[in-house]
C-alpha positions as CSV (number, residue, x, y, z in Angstrom):
1,M,-8.2,-38.9,10.8
2,E,-11.7,-37.3,10.9
3,G,-10.8,-33.8,11.9
4,E,-12.6,-31.4,14.2
5,A,-16.3,-30.6,13.6
6,L,-16.9,-27.0,12.6
7,V,-19.9,-24.9,11.8
8,L,-19.4,-22.5,8.9
9,R,-21.6,-19.5,8.2
10,V,-22.3,-19.4,4.4
11,R,-24.1,-16.5,2.8
12,L,-25.9,-17.5,-0.4
13,S,-25.8,-15.0,-3.3
14,T,-29.2,-16.1,-4.5
15,T,-31.0,-15.2,-1.3
16,S,-28.5,-13.1,0.7
17,V,-29.5,-15.4,3.6
18,D,-26.8,-16.9,5.9
19,T,-27.0,-20.7,6.4
20,R,-25.0,-22.8,8.8
21,L,-23.1,-25.8,7.5
22,T,-21.5,-28.5,9.6
23,V,-18.2,-29.7,8.2
24,R,-14.9,-31.3,9.4
25,S,-11.6,-29.5,9.4
26,T,-10.2,-32.3,7.1
27,D,-13.0,-31.9,4.5
28,T,-12.1,-30.2,1.2
29,I,-14.0,-27.2,-0.1
30,A,-15.4,-29.5,-2.7
31,T,-16.8,-31.8,0.0
32,A,-18.3,-28.8,1.8
33,K,-19.9,-27.7,-1.4
34,K,-21.5,-31.1,-1.8
35,K,-22.8,-30.8,1.8
36,L,-24.3,-27.4,0.9
37,D,-25.9,-29.0,-2.1
38,L,-27.6,-31.6,0.0
39,Q,-28.7,-29.0,2.5
40,E,-29.8,-26.2,0.1
41,S,-30.2,-28.0,-3.3
42,L,-27.4,-26.0,-4.9
43,E,-25.3,-28.0,-7.3
44,G,-21.6,-27.9,-6.4
45,R,-20.5,-26.9,-9.9
46,R,-22.6,-23.7,-9.6
47,Q,-20.9,-22.6,-6.4
48,R,-17.9,-20.4,-6.0
49,W,-16.8,-19.8,-2.4
50,F,-15.0,-16.6,-1.2
51,Y,-13.4,-15.9,2.2
52,C,-11.9,-12.5,2.9
53,G,-12.0,-11.7,-0.8
54,K,-10.1,-14.8,-1.9
55,L,-11.5,-17.6,-4.0
56,L,-11.4,-20.9,-2.1
57,G,-10.2,-23.7,-4.5
58,D,-12.0,-27.1,-4.4
59,R,-8.8,-29.0,-3.3
60,L,-8.2,-26.8,-0.2
61,L,-8.8,-28.4,3.1
62,I,-11.1,-26.4,5.5
63,C,-8.3,-26.3,8.1
64,E,-6.0,-24.7,5.4
65,C,-8.4,-21.8,4.9
66,N,-8.0,-20.5,8.5
67,I,-11.7,-19.5,8.6
68,H,-12.5,-17.5,11.8
69,P,-15.7,-18.7,13.5
70,S,-17.4,-15.3,13.3
71,F,-16.6,-14.7,9.6
72,I,-18.9,-15.5,6.7
73,I,-18.1,-17.4,3.5
74,Q,-19.7,-15.9,0.5
75,A,-21.2,-18.5,-1.8
76,I,-21.7,-17.1,-5.3
77,I,-24.2,-19.2,-7.1
78,S,-24.2,-19.1,-10.9
79,E,-27.5,-19.4,-12.8
80,E,-26.4,-22.5,-14.6
81,A,-23.5,-24.8,-14.4
82,L,-20.7,-23.7,-16.7
83,T,-20.4,-25.9,-19.7
84,A,-17.6,-26.4,-22.2
85,V,-17.6,-24.2,-25.3
86,G,-19.3,-25.9,-28.2
87,S,-21.4,-28.2,-26.0
């Protein structure tokens, strides 16, 4: 099952610019982050996505998030990927 094609509006914290990202309703948030990485060169580990004030976990399916088409997902981009303590 491929799922329905959707276009998400994602606002990047690094530029405050909205970008459009085409995903499938059956994609996970982690998959969508990878697609954003390919489109905007933003490593998935550096991304935290929020919708309506809630953190979207990597294992959630897009269809489980109930994202309204006119709403914006906030993508908070950290300066560097988080590393384990002592690395």
